[in-house]
C-alpha positions as CSV (number, residue, x, y, z in Angstrom):
1,M,18.7,-17.4,-9.7
2,V,16.4,-14.4,-9.3
3,I,17.5,-11.7,-6.9
4,D,14.8,-9.3,-5.7
5,M,15.8,-5.7,-5.8
6,A,14.9,-3.6,-2.8
7,H,12.6,-0.5,-3.1
8,Y,12.6,2.5,-0.9
9,A,9.8,5.1,-0.3
10,F,10.6,8.8,0.5
11,L,8.2,10.5,2.8
12,D,7.1,14.2,3.2
13,S,6.6,15.8,6.6
14,N,3.2,14.2,6.9
15,N,4.5,10.7,6.2
16,V,3.0,10.7,2.7
17,V,5.0,8.9,0.0
18,T,6.4,11.3,-2.6
19,E,8.6,8.9,-4.5
20,V,9.5,5.2,-4.7
21,I,12.9,4.1,-6.1
22,P,14.7,0.8,-6.6
23,G,17.9,0.5,-4.5
24,K,20.4,-1.8,-2.8
25,N,19.3,-4.7,-0.7
26,E,19.3,-4.2,3.1
27,G,22.7,-4.9,4.6
28,E,24.3,-5.1,1.1
29,D,27.9,-3.8,1.5
30,G,27.3,-3.6,5.3
31,I,25.2,-0.5,4.9
32,D,21.8,0.4,6.3
33,W,20.4,1.6,3.0
34,E,17.2,2.9,4.4
35,Q,19.2,5.3,6.6
36,W,21.7,6.0,3.8
37,Y,19.1,7.0,1.2
38,G,17.2,9.1,3.8
39,D,20.4,10.9,4.8
40,F,21.4,11.4,1.2
41,R,18.1,12.9,0.2
42,G,17.4,14.7,3.5
43,Q,14.0,12.9,3.7
44,V,12.7,10.1,5.8
45,C,13.1,6.9,3.8
46,K,11.4,3.5,4.4
47,R,12.0,0.2,2.6
48,T,9.0,-1.2,0.9
49,S,8.3,-4.7,-0.6
50,Y,7.2,-4.9,-4.2
51,N,5.7,-8.3,-3.3
52,T,3.5,-7.2,-0.4
53,I,-0.2,-6.4,-1.1
54,G,-2.9,-6.5,1.6
55,N,-0.3,-7.7,4.1
56,I,0.3,-10.9,2.0
57,H,3.5,-11.7,0.3
58,T,2.7,-12.7,-3.3
59,N,5.6,-15.2,-3.5
60,G,4.7,-16.8,-0.2
61,G,7.4,-15.0,1.8
62,T,7.0,-12.8,4.8
63,P,4.8,-9.7,4.1
64,Y,6.6,-6.4,4.8
65,R,5.0,-3.1,5.8
66,G,1.4,-4.0,4.8
67,N,1.5,-2.8,1.1
68,Y,4.0,-1.9,-1.5
69,A,4.3,1.9,-1.1
70,G,2.7,4.1,-3.8
71,I,2.8,7.8,-4.3
72,G,0.1,9.3,-2.1
73,Y,0.2,6.4,0.3
74,T,0.8,7.2,4.0
75,Y,3.4,5.5,6.1
76,R,1.8,4.7,9.5
77,E,4.5,4.3,12.2
78,D,2.0,2.9,14.7
79,I,1.4,-0.2,12.5
80,D,4.6,0.0,10.5
81,A,2.7,-0.1,7.2
82,F,2.0,1.8,4.0
83,V,-1.7,2.6,3.8
84,P,-3.3,3.6,0.5
85,P,-5.5,6.7,0.4
86,Q,-9.0,6.1,1.9
87,P,-11.4,5.7,-1.0
88,F,-14.5,6.9,1.0
89,P,-15.0,8.4,4.5
90,S,-17.2,5.4,5.5
91,W,-14.6,2.8,4.7
92,T,-12.4,1.3,7.5
93,L,-8.9,-0.1,7.5
94,N,-8.8,-3.9,8.3
95,D,-6.0,-5.9,9.9
96,N,-4.5,-6.6,6.4
97,V,-4.1,-2.9,5.8
98,V,-6.9,-2.9,3.1
99,W,-9.8,-0.4,3.1
100,Q,-13.2,-2.2,3.6
101,P,-16.6,-0.8,2.8
102,P,-19.3,-0.8,5.5
103,V,-21.4,-3.2,3.3
104,P,-19.8,-6.1,1.4
105,V,-19.8,-6.0,-2.4
106,P,-22.8,-8.0,-3.7
107,T,-22.0,-11.3,-5.4
108,D,-24.7,-12.2,-7.9
109,G,-22.8,-15.1,-9.6
110,T,-22.4,-13.3,-12.9
111,L,-19.8,-11.1,-14.4
112,E,-22.5,-9.0,-16.0
113,S,-22.9,-6.6,-13.1
114,F,-20.3,-4.1,-12.1
115,Y,-20.9,-2.4,-8.8
116,I,-19.9,1.1,-7.7
117,W,-20.0,2.5,-4.2
118,N,-22.5,5.3,-3.5
119,E,-21.2,7.1,-0.4
120,N,-24.3,9.2,0.0
121,N,-26.6,6.1,0.1
122,Q,-24.0,3.9,1.8
123,A,-24.8,1.2,-0.7
124,W,-23.5,-0.6,-3.8
125,E,-25.2,0.2,-7.1
126,V,-25.1,-1.4,-10.5
127,S,-23.1,0.7,-12.9
128,S,-24.8,1.7,-16.0
129,G,-21.5,1.2,-17.9
130,T,-21.3,4.7,-19.2
């Protein structure tokens, strides 16, 4: 029997994740661990799911807070989700809490091409590989 361990993210005053720790499962020992860890550290603490990426639970369970929190991610209370840093100013956050470019990545049917986003041109370009 595999038991998943809970993880908790600590937030700074701007709701940016400063640290993520493993911890007790919610309700274990009759304690609200999110509150307990937050009180103990004197920081806002939010539980995060190691198995949630892009608002999808990797093991088929219920997704939790959009994404597994990482250092530098922002907790957005309005959507109750952890949001990774925005890669480029032109990219927008979709309903799955994933940043999307204004132009889809080209698909040329090969693995030979590696594309990189050019923010100035608002276009994907083939990387030279150097």
